[in-house]
C-alpha positions in Angstrom: 74.9 99.9 71.0 78.5 99.2 70.3 77.9 95.6 69.4 75.2 96.7 67.0 77.7 99.1 65.4 75.4 102.0 65.8 76.7 105.0 63.9 78.0 107.8 66.1 75.3 110.3 65.1 72.6 107.7 66.0 74.2 107.2 69.4 74.2 111.0 70.0 70.6 111.2 68.9 69.8 108.4 71.3 71.6 110.1 74.2 69.6 113.3 73.6 66.3 111.4 73.4 67.2 109.7 76.7 68.0 113.1 78.2 64.5 114.5 77.3 62.7 111.3 78.3 64.4 111.3 81.7 63.6 114.9 82.3 59.9 114.2 81.5 60.0 111.1 83.6 61.5 112.8 86.6 58.5 115.2 86.7 56.0 112.3 87.0 55.5 109.8 89.7 54.1 106.6 88.1 56.8 105.9 85.5 59.6 103.4 85.8 62.8 105.5 85.2 65.0 102.5 84.5 62.6 101.3 81.8 62.4 104.7 80.2 66.2 105.1 80.3 66.8 101.7 78.7 64.1 102.2 76.0 65.2 105.7 75.2 68.9 104.7 74.8 68.0 101.7 72.7 65.1 103.0 70.6 67.3 103.1 67.5 69.3 99.9 68.2 68.8 98.5 64.7 68.6 101.8 62.9 72.2 101.6 61.5 71.6 98.2 59.8 68.1 99.3 58.6 69.8 102.0 56.4 71.1 99.1 54.2 68.3 96.5 54.8 65.4 99.0 54.7 63.8 97.0 57.5 61.4 98.6 60.0 63.9 99.5 62.7 61.2 99.9 65.4 59.9 96.3 64.7 63.4 94.8 64.4 64.6 96.7 67.5 61.7 95.2 69.5 62.4 91.7 68.2 66.1 92.0 68.9 65.5 93.2 72.5 62.8 90.5 73.2 65.2 87.9 71.9 67.7 89.2 74.6 65.0 88.7 77.2 64.0 92.4 77.6 60.4 92.3 76.5 59.3 95.5 78.3 62.1 97.5 76.8 61.5 95.8 73.4 57.8 96.8 73.5 58.6 100.4 74.1 61.3 100.4 71.3 58.7 98.9 69.0 56.4 101.9 69.7 58.9 104.7 69.4 57.8 105.6 65.9 54.0 104.9 66.3 52.3 103.9 69.5 50.3 100.6 69.3 47.5 102.4 71.1 47.2 106.0 72.1 45.9 107.0 75.5 45.9 103.5 77.0 45.8 104.9 80.5 44.7 108.1 82.2 48.3 109.2 82.8 51.4 109.0 80.5 53.1 105.7 80.0 56.8 104.9 79.4 56.0 104.3 75.8 54.3 107.7 75.5 57.3 109.5 76.9 59.9 107.7 74.8 57.8 108.1 71.6 57.4 111.8 72.3 61.0 112.4 73.3 62.1 110.9 70.0 59.9 113.4 68.2 61.7 116.3 69.9 65.2 115.6 68.7 66.8 116.4 65.3 70.1 114.6 65.2 71.5 115.5 68.6 69.6 118.8 69.1 66.4 119.5 71.0 63.8 120.9 68.6 60.2 121.8 68.6 57.7 119.2 67.4 57.0 121.2 64.3 60.7 121.4 63.5 61.2 117.7 63.9 58.1 116.7 62.0 59.0 119.1 59.2 62.4 117.5 59.1 60.9 114.0 58.9 58.5 115.1 56.1 61.4 116.6 54.1 63.7 113.7 54.6 61.3 110.8 54.3 58.1 112.2 52.7 59.2 111.8 49.1 56.3 109.6 47.8 52.6 110.5 48.4 51.9 107.4 50.5 54.8 108.2 52.8 53.8 111.8 53.1 50.3 110.7 54.1 51.7 108.4 56.8 54.0 111.1 58.2 51.0 113.6 58.3 49.0 111.0 60.3 51.9 110.5 62.6 52.3 114.3 63.0 48.7 114.7 63.9 48.8 111.9 66.5 52.0 113.3 68.0 50.4 116.8 68.3 47.5 115.2 70.2 50.0 113.2 72.3 52.0 116.4 73.1 48.8 118.3 74.2 47.7 115.4 76.4 51.2 114.8 77.8 51.8 118.4 78.9 48.6 118.4 81.0 50.7 116.6 83.5 53.6 119.1 83.6 53.9 122.6 85.0 55.7 123.8 81.9 54.8 123.9 78.2 56.3 122.0 75.3 57.9 125.3 74.2 59.7 125.6 77.6 61.4 122.1 77.2 64.4 123.3 75.2 65.0 126.2 77.6 64.6 124.0 80.7 67.0 121.4 79.3 69.6 123.9 78.1 71.9 123.6 75.1 73.6 120.3 76.0 74.5 118.2 72.9 75.4 115.1 75.0 79.0 115.3 74.0 80.3 114.4 77.4 78.0 111.3 77.6 79.2 110.4 74.1 82.8 110.7 75.2 82.1 108.4 78.1 80.4 106.0 75.8 83.4 106.0 73.4 85.9 105.7 76.2 84.1 102.8 77.9 83.8 100.9 74.6 87.4 101.4 73.7 88.4 100.2 77.2 86.2 97.1 76.9 87.4 96.2 73.5 91.1 97.1 73.9 92.2 96.8 77.6 95.4 98.5 78.5 
């Protein structure tokens, strides 16, 4: 994250996505928590540079991680915006969880799916084709949410309350401290 010069607000967003993804993963038995954690933390690994290049950050993030020999993490990162296939198994997959967790965070705050998708529509839905794409994404994510929460004893509306108001500032402080120690040893 540091080497890719991720902007601080993108790091904070990624920490919060990871927090949600790990909470959801901890409630299920068949998911690989290490894989979910890595993919959630790195889902926006090329987002900072995409602001200038206008590249598809999900695709370039996948390619970058595959080039580093992390194909499973890369595959999930490549699907964090739009899953390659929906409902590929009877139970949720790591890609389902990371994709959904990303749709529940606005900046570094947990939000409802409606709040997040409305934000995406406002921010990125300027032209009609883009609005159409976001609407399709919204509909698919609503179905994913409904299907995903069949496996939990709580509802999507309960997620924010169960997680609490943490904005990941302590994790971000740790990230900043570790990176400054690695770059500038005492």
